[in-house]
N, C-alpha and C positions, 0 to 999 in steps of 0.2 A: 495494308497494316501500317499503323502509326506507332513509333517507339514512344513509350511513356515513362522511361526511366529504368532504374535497377532497384533491387530490393534483396534482403536476406531473410530466409525463412527462420522463424523462431520455433515453430511447432507445426506438425502435420495433424490437422484435425480429422480428416477423413481422406478418401481417395481423390478429392477434387478441391479441398479447402485447406488453406494455409494461414497461420497467424504469422505476420511479418514482424521483424524486430522493431519497426517504427510504430507498431500498434495497429496497423491496418490489417484487415482480413481480406485475403485474396481468394476469389472463387475462379478456378480454371474454367474459362469460357468454352462452350460448344461441346462439352462432354457431360455424361452422367456416370458417377462412380461413387461407391459407398465405403463403409468401414473396411470391407474385405480387401480393398486396394490400397490401404494406407501404407503398408510396408513397401509396396512396389513404388509408390510415389516418393517415399523417403529415400529409397535406394537410388532413384533417378536423380534426385537433387544432390545427394552426397555432400552436403555442407557447402555447396558452391553458391555464389551469388546468382541471382536470377535477373535476366533481361526481360522486360515486360513490353508487350505490344498489344495494341487495341484494334479491334475491328468492330464496326458499328452494330452488328447483329440485328440490324433492322430497327434499332432504337435511336432516339434523338438525345443529344446532350452528352453528359460525362459518362465515363466507363464504370458505372456503378449499377448494381441491381437494386431492387426495391427494398432490400434489407441493409443497404449501405455498404455492401461488400464490393471491393474493387474487382472488376471483371477484366480478364486479360488472358492472352496467350503468353506462356512463360517458357523461357529457354534457360537451361542450367549451364553456367559457365560459358564456354565457347561453342556449345552444341548448336548445330544448324537445325536440328529437329526439335519441335516443341515438346514440352512434357505431355501435352494432350495426345499428339501423334504417337509418342513412345508408349504411353499407357494403352492406347488402342491397339497397337501392334502386339503388345504383350497379352491382349485379351483382358486387360484390367479396367476397361471402361467401355461405354457405349456412346455413340454419337448422339448428341442432344437434338431436340426439335429445332433449336435455333443455332445456326452455325455461322452466319454472316454472309451467306450467298452461295451460289452454286459452285464456283471454283473452289472455295474453301471446303464446302461439303463433299465434293468429289474426292479430294485428297484424304479427308478423314474417313469417309465411307469405304474407300479402297483399303485402308488399314484395318478397319473393323471387319470387313468381309474376309480378308485373309486370315485374321485371327479366328473368326467364327468357323471357317472352312477347316482350319487346322485343330479346332477344339482346344485352343489355348486359353489359359486363365479361366475367366468366368464362363466361357463357352463350353468348358468341360462339364458344367452343371446343366442338366436338361431344363432346370427352372428358368434359365436365361434364354432359352431358345425362343424364336418368334412364336407368338401365340397364333393359333388358327381360329379364323372367324367362326367356325362351327362349334367351337368349345365355349359356349355361352357361360357355363358354370365357372370356368377359369377366368374368362374376361370379367365377369361380375366380381369375382374374388379379388381381382387386381385393381378395382376401382380406387382412384386416388393415387395410383402409382404410375411411374413411367414404364412404358412397354413398347415392344415391337409387335405389330399385329399384321398377319398376312392372310390374303384370300382373294377370291375373284369377285370383281364388282358386278353386281347383278343389274343395277339401274342407277341412273343419275337424274334427280328431280330438283326442280326449283320451286321455292315457295317464298314469296316476299323478297327479303334481302338475303336469303340463305340458299345455298346449294347443298343438297343431301346426296352423298355418295353411298348408296345402299349395298350391303353385302348379303341381304336376305329379303324375303318377301314380307316378313312381319316387321314393318317399319318401327313399331313401338317396342319391339323386343330384340331384334337382331342388331348386329354391330353396324354402325354408321360413322362415316367421316363427314364432318361439317366444315364447309368453306363459305365464308362471307362473300357475297357477290362483289363487294367493292374491292376484293383482293383478286378477283378472277383474272384481271389483266396481268398481274404479276405472275400468276401460275401459267398463263398462256405463253408469256414471253420466255419462261423457263422450260417450255416444252411439256408442260403438264396441264394441258387443256382439260378442265373438269368434264366437259360434255363428251370427250373422247375416251374417258376411262372405262365406260361400260364395256364389259366383256374382257377387260384386261385383269391380269393378276398383279396385284401390287402389295408392297410392304409399307406400312405407315408407322411412324414413331411419334410418340407424344404421351400425354397424361390421360389416362382413361377416366372419363366422367360418366355419370348416369343421367340420361334424359329419356326416360322410358326404358330403352335398351342402352347398352354400353356405347359410348361415342368418344371420338378423339377430335378435337378442334385442330384443323390444319391451317395454321396461320402463315406458313412459308412453304413454297414448293419443294424445298429440299427435304421436307418431312416424308415425301412419297418417293418410293423407288419402284421401278418396274421389275417384276420377277419373271424371267423367261423360263 
């Protein structure tokens, strides 16, 4: 983590986005949270100044997203715990597809799992439960949205520059995770060797797209969790 200064919140736009007094818009990195978490975030800030830290999240250059929003981990006052981790522990957020690496992901996922097991916050709503790969109607309905999807990998196939992690026999209809072969070394180094996923039950997080059947592009190994 790299310290990138301090700021004061002027308004809470949603559960992960703040308007700062200096006119910048801050997007809390590594989590997904919506309007339903706005009050929880406002309570955590409590009018305190924010300390901001940056982690690369696999990107090059400055700590901004493609919409020009500042991306950072934020800490209220003298708190040692980031706003992100506090929201996750309360069940008011989910870990995003991009976290900045395995060490960061492990800490955030631990907080998310504890909240999910205790049915805190969002996890009390069954609509936020991980989707099952067999429920194609629900997966299709979630197209364009961030989701957690869980199931057993049936096969792993390669074609050209792409690795297909298949959860069903009907490749053009069933759920699939797509990994680009140029990223395979990164997955392997993190202990997520794509070819060894066959027969394993995993949980993958990301944005559901449609390419024949529903798919998630896995660009970072921390998007995948083994489910025992």
